[in-house]
C-alpha positions as CSV (number, residue, x, y, z in Angstrom):
1,M,30.9,-22.3,128.3
2,K,32.3,-23.5,124.3
3,I,33.2,-21.2,122.3
4,H,30.6,-22.0,120.1
5,T,28.0,-21.3,122.5
6,F,29.7,-18.1,123.7
7,I,28.8,-16.8,120.3
8,C,25.2,-17.9,120.2
9,H,24.5,-16.4,123.5
10,V,26.2,-12.9,122.2
11,L,24.2,-13.0,119.5
12,Q,21.0,-13.5,120.6
13,K,21.7,-10.6,123.7
14,M,23.3,-8.5,120.9
15,Q,19.7,-9.0,119.2
16,E,17.8,-8.2,122.1
17,E,19.5,-5.5,122.9
18,L,19.4,-3.6,119.1
19,G,15.8,-4.6,118.4
20,E,13.9,-5.8,114.8
21,D,15.4,-2.7,113.0
22,I,19.1,-3.4,113.1
23,K,19.8,-7.6,112.0
24,V,22.6,-9.1,114.5
25,S,24.6,-12.1,112.2
26,I,27.2,-14.4,112.5
27,Q,30.0,-14.0,109.7
28,D,33.2,-16.2,109.4
29,V,36.1,-13.5,107.6
30,T,39.1,-15.6,106.2
31,K,42.1,-13.4,106.8
32,N,46.0,-13.7,105.7
33,N,47.5,-17.2,106.2
34,G,43.6,-18.8,106.1
35,V,43.3,-17.2,109.9
36,V,39.3,-17.9,110.3
37,F,37.8,-15.1,112.9
38,T,34.4,-15.3,114.0
39,G,32.2,-11.5,113.7
40,L,29.3,-10.5,114.7
41,T,27.7,-8.4,111.7
42,F,25.5,-5.4,112.0
43,T,23.3,-4.6,109.4
44,Q,21.1,-1.7,109.5
45,K,18.1,-0.5,106.8
46,N,19.3,1.8,104.0
47,V,22.6,1.6,105.3
48,N,25.1,0.1,102.9
49,I,28.1,-0.8,105.1
50,S,27.5,-3.3,107.9
51,P,30.2,-3.1,110.8
52,T,32.0,-6.5,112.1
53,V,33.0,-6.5,115.3
54,Y,35.3,-9.8,116.2
55,L,34.6,-12.1,119.1
56,E,37.8,-14.4,119.4
57,D,39.3,-11.5,122.0
58,F,36.1,-11.2,123.9
59,Y,36.1,-14.7,124.5
60,E,39.2,-14.7,126.2
61,K,38.1,-11.8,128.2
62,Y,34.6,-13.8,129.3
63,R,37.4,-17.1,130.0
64,E,39.5,-14.8,132.1
65,G,37.0,-14.0,134.5
66,T,35.3,-10.9,132.7
67,A,31.3,-10.8,132.7
68,M,29.2,-11.5,129.8
69,E,26.9,-8.3,130.4
70,D,30.5,-6.3,130.3
71,I,30.9,-7.9,127.0
72,I,28.0,-7.3,125.7
73,K,28.1,-3.3,127.2
74,E,31.5,-3.4,125.5
75,I,30.5,-4.7,122.2
76,R,27.5,-2.4,122.0
77,E,29.8,0.7,122.4
78,I,32.2,-0.7,119.7
79,Y,29.2,-0.9,117.4
80,E,27.8,2.7,118.3
81,K,30.8,4.1,117.5
82,S,31.5,2.6,114.5
83,K,28.1,2.6,113.2
84,L,26.9,5.1,110.5
85,D,23.5,6.7,109.7
86,Q,23.4,6.9,105.8
87,D,24.4,5.0,102.9
88,I,28.0,5.6,101.9
89,D,28.6,6.7,97.7
90,M,31.0,3.8,97.0
91,E,31.9,5.2,93.4
92,F,35.6,5.9,95.1
93,F,36.2,2.3,94.7
94,T,33.3,1.1,92.0
95,E,34.6,4.0,89.8
96,Y,37.9,3.2,88.4
97,E,39.0,6.2,87.2
98,K,38.6,7.5,90.8
99,A,39.9,4.5,92.5
100,K,43.2,4.0,90.5
101,G,45.4,6.6,92.2
102,R,45.2,4.7,95.6
103,I,45.4,1.1,94.5
104,V,48.9,-0.1,96.5
105,Y,50.5,-3.5,96.9
106,K,51.4,-5.9,99.7
107,L,53.3,-9.4,100.7
108,I,52.1,-12.3,101.6
109,H,53.1,-15.9,101.9
110,Y,52.4,-17.9,98.6
111,D,51.7,-21.0,99.7
112,K,49.6,-20.4,102.9
113,N,47.2,-18.3,101.1
114,R,46.7,-20.7,98.1
115,E,43.1,-20.9,98.6
116,L,42.8,-16.8,98.6
117,L,45.0,-16.6,95.4
118,K,42.6,-18.3,93.6
119,N,40.1,-15.4,93.5
120,I,42.3,-12.8,93.9
121,P,45.0,-11.4,91.3
122,H,48.5,-11.5,92.5
123,R,52.1,-12.2,90.9
124,E,54.6,-14.8,92.2
125,Y,57.4,-13.1,94.4
126,L,60.3,-15.7,96.1
127,D,58.2,-17.6,98.2
128,L,55.5,-15.0,98.3
129,A,53.2,-13.0,96.5
130,I,52.4,-9.5,95.7
131,V,48.2,-9.2,96.0
132,Y,46.6,-5.8,95.5
133,Y,44.4,-3.4,97.7
134,Y,42.5,0.0,97.9
135,L,43.7,2.3,100.5
136,V,40.4,3.7,101.8
137,D,41.0,7.9,102.0
138,M,38.0,8.5,104.6
139,K,38.4,9.6,107.9
140,E,35.1,7.2,108.6
141,F,37.2,4.7,107.8
142,A,40.4,5.4,108.9
143,N,43.6,2.9,108.3
144,A,40.5,1.1,106.2
145,T,41.6,-1.3,103.4
146,I,39.5,-3.4,100.5
147,L,41.3,-5.9,98.9
148,I,41.3,-6.3,95.5
149,H,39.7,-9.4,93.7
150,N,39.1,-10.9,90.0
151,K,35.8,-9.4,90.2
152,H,36.8,-6.0,90.4
153,L,39.0,-6.6,87.5
154,D,36.4,-7.9,85.7
155,Y,34.4,-5.1,86.6
156,W,36.9,-2.4,85.9
157,K,37.8,-4.0,82.5
158,V,41.7,-4.2,83.7
159,D,44.2,-6.5,84.4
160,E,47.1,-7.7,86.3
161,S,49.8,-5.9,84.4
162,E,47.5,-2.7,85.0
163,L,47.0,-3.5,89.0
164,Y,51.0,-3.8,89.6
165,R,51.9,-0.9,86.8
166,L,49.7,1.3,89.4
167,A,50.8,0.1,92.5
168,T,54.1,0.2,92.0
169,E,53.6,4.2,91.2
170,N,51.2,4.5,94.4
171,T,53.0,2.4,96.8
172,P,55.7,4.5,97.3
173,K,53.9,7.7,97.1
174,L,51.0,7.1,99.1
175,L,53.4,4.7,102.3
176,K,56.1,6.2,102.1
177,M,59.2,4.1,103.1
178,H,60.7,4.4,106.6
179,F,63.9,3.4,107.6
180,C,65.6,3.0,111.3
181,G,67.7,1.6,113.5
182,M,65.7,-1.0,116.3
183,M,67.4,0.7,119.3
184,D,64.7,3.9,117.6
185,V,62.0,1.5,117.5
186,L,62.5,0.0,120.8
187,K,62.7,4.0,122.0
188,E,59.4,4.7,120.5
189,L,57.8,1.5,121.8
190,T,58.5,3.0,125.3
191,E,56.9,6.2,124.4
192,E,60.2,8.2,124.8
193,D,59.4,11.1,122.0
194,F,62.6,10.7,119.9
195,W,60.9,11.3,116.4
196,L,60.8,15.5,117.3
197,E,64.5,16.4,117.8
198,D,67.6,15.6,116.0
199,K,65.3,13.6,113.3
200,E,67.2,13.8,109.6
201,K,64.4,13.7,106.6
202,T,65.4,13.7,103.3
203,E,62.6,13.4,100.0
204,N,64.0,12.7,96.6
205,D,62.3,12.4,93.0
206,D,60.6,9.2,93.7
207,N,58.7,10.8,97.1
208,R,60.7,8.0,99.2
209,V,60.9,9.9,102.7
210,F,64.0,8.4,104.6
211,M,63.7,8.8,108.3
212,E,67.2,8.1,109.6
213,A,68.6,6.3,113.0
214,H,70.3,8.8,115.6
215,S,73.9,7.2,115.2
216,E,75.4,6.0,112.3
217,K,75.6,2.1,113.4
218,D,72.6,0.7,115.4
219,A,73.6,-0.9,118.9
220,T,71.7,-4.0,118.1
221,G,73.4,-4.7,114.3
222,M,69.8,-4.3,113.3
223,Y,67.2,-2.1,111.9
224,V,63.6,-1.8,110.0
225,L,62.6,-1.4,107.0
226,S,58.7,-0.7,107.0
227,N,56.6,2.4,105.6
228,V,55.7,5.8,107.3
229,S,51.9,4.2,108.6
230,R,53.5,0.8,109.6
231,L,51.0,-0.3,107.0
232,Y,51.6,-3.9,105.5
233,G,55.3,-1.8,105.4
234,A,57.4,-6.0,104.6
235,S,56.1,-4.4,100.8
236,A,58.7,-1.8,100.9
237,I,61.5,-3.9,99.6
238,L,59.8,-3.5,96.4
239,Y,60.4,0.3,96.2
240,K,62.4,1.5,93.2
241,G,66.1,1.9,95.1
242,V,65.0,1.4,98.6
243,L,67.2,-2.0,98.2
244,D,70.5,-0.2,96.7
245,Y,69.5,2.8,99.7
246,C,69.9,0.2,102.3
247,Y,72.8,-1.2,101.1
248,E,74.9,2.2,101.0
249,R,73.3,3.1,104.4
250,L,74.6,-0.3,105.9
251,G,78.0,-0.6,104.1
252,G,77.4,-3.7,102.2
253,N,75.4,-6.7,101.5
254,F,73.0,-7.8,104.3
255,F,70.2,-10.4,105.4
256,I,66.5,-9.5,105.2
257,L,64.3,-11.4,108.3
258,P,60.2,-11.4,107.3
259,S,59.4,-9.8,110.9
260,S,55.7,-9.7,109.7
261,V,53.9,-8.5,106.8
262,H,54.3,-4.6,108.4
263,E,58.1,-5.3,108.2
264,V,61.2,-6.8,107.7
265,I,64.7,-6.3,109.8
266,L,67.6,-5.9,108.0
267,V,71.2,-7.5,109.3
268,P,74.2,-6.5,108.2
269,D,76.5,-9.2,106.7
270,E,79.4,-8.9,108.4
271,G,80.4,-12.6,108.8
272,Q,79.3,-12.9,112.2
273,I,76.3,-15.0,112.4
274,T,75.2,-17.6,110.3
275,R,71.9,-17.9,107.5
276,E,71.2,-21.1,109.9
277,K,71.0,-18.9,113.2
278,L,68.9,-16.3,111.5
279,S,66.8,-18.8,110.4
280,Q,66.4,-20.2,113.5
281,M,65.7,-16.9,115.0
282,V,62.5,-16.1,112.5
283,R,61.0,-19.5,112.8
284,E,61.3,-19.4,116.6
285,V,59.6,-15.6,116.6
286,N,57.1,-16.8,114.4
287,A,56.0,-19.1,116.4
288,T,55.8,-17.5,119.6
289,Q,55.7,-13.7,119.5
290,V,53.8,-13.1,115.6
291,E,50.1,-14.1,115.2
292,V,49.7,-16.0,112.6
293,Q,47.4,-13.6,110.1
294,E,50.5,-11.3,110.8
295,Q,53.6,-13.6,109.7
296,L,54.5,-13.4,106.3
297,S,57.6,-15.9,106.0
298,D,59.8,-18.5,107.8
299,F,62.7,-18.1,105.3
300,V,65.9,-15.4,105.3
301,Y,66.5,-13.5,102.2
302,Y,69.9,-11.8,101.4
303,Y,70.7,-8.9,99.1
304,N,73.9,-8.8,97.2
305,A,74.4,-5.5,95.6
306,E,76.3,-7.9,92.7
307,N,73.1,-9.0,91.6
308,R,70.8,-6.1,92.7
309,G,68.5,-8.6,93.9
310,I,67.0,-10.2,97.1
311,V,67.4,-14.5,97.1
312,R,65.7,-16.5,99.6
313,L,68.2,-18.6,101.5
């Protein structure tokens, strides 16, 4: 069964199960780097929030042998857990005075998002773009974000420079910087409970939290810079004082590898590895390990303390 036929079949089955009170429809959603996902959207009468379940992963399950009835059951369960029974008051976002305290920024690739950038406020940074989003603070929508469009600026009667000012202040506070060695990340991924003991934390006037690696020098020679939420953490390179801090921790200038939109990898420049080798590494990892919508850039960057800034290599 081709994916189009699969989507139509799922749509029909879900509509039959849920009845006339809930409208089930297909919606294409464009994500980062122009990636388009097909979602099943559930619209309920008198409720202004419509859950969407993306179907690509379910199609892969179907191709791998999962029965259609099991797929329909799983999608139904996801919908039942995410649906709301009443309207959500959106004043937390529509009222600028209420929204401005949670406006933050993230980094995306400029060229790969040219169509999107036509409709959203942004500013260019290296080969990237700084864009803005609202960080939702509601239990019903854990880790939810709302990308800010030009139409929102018109409604709020503010400009991009005001968003940048707010995001520069808000992002380090709401999404505090996280810095650690690669070995600590690998331990975390293997679920070793290394965060509970011997973890040094310091906090300064900028409301940044520095989470240190266990040892002064990581065995891999690589360090990860993100934020404590691991949400669009590559933007931590924009935080005031962070690059100087990393320079001090690493003991000199360093390369910056754009691992994904959620983090970057820092490699001290000790003269043992070339930028060509690192560039090849980034391209290979993007091509084989990182989902397209999560990719940030194929280029390597460099921080030189003398110039106190990042350059693209």
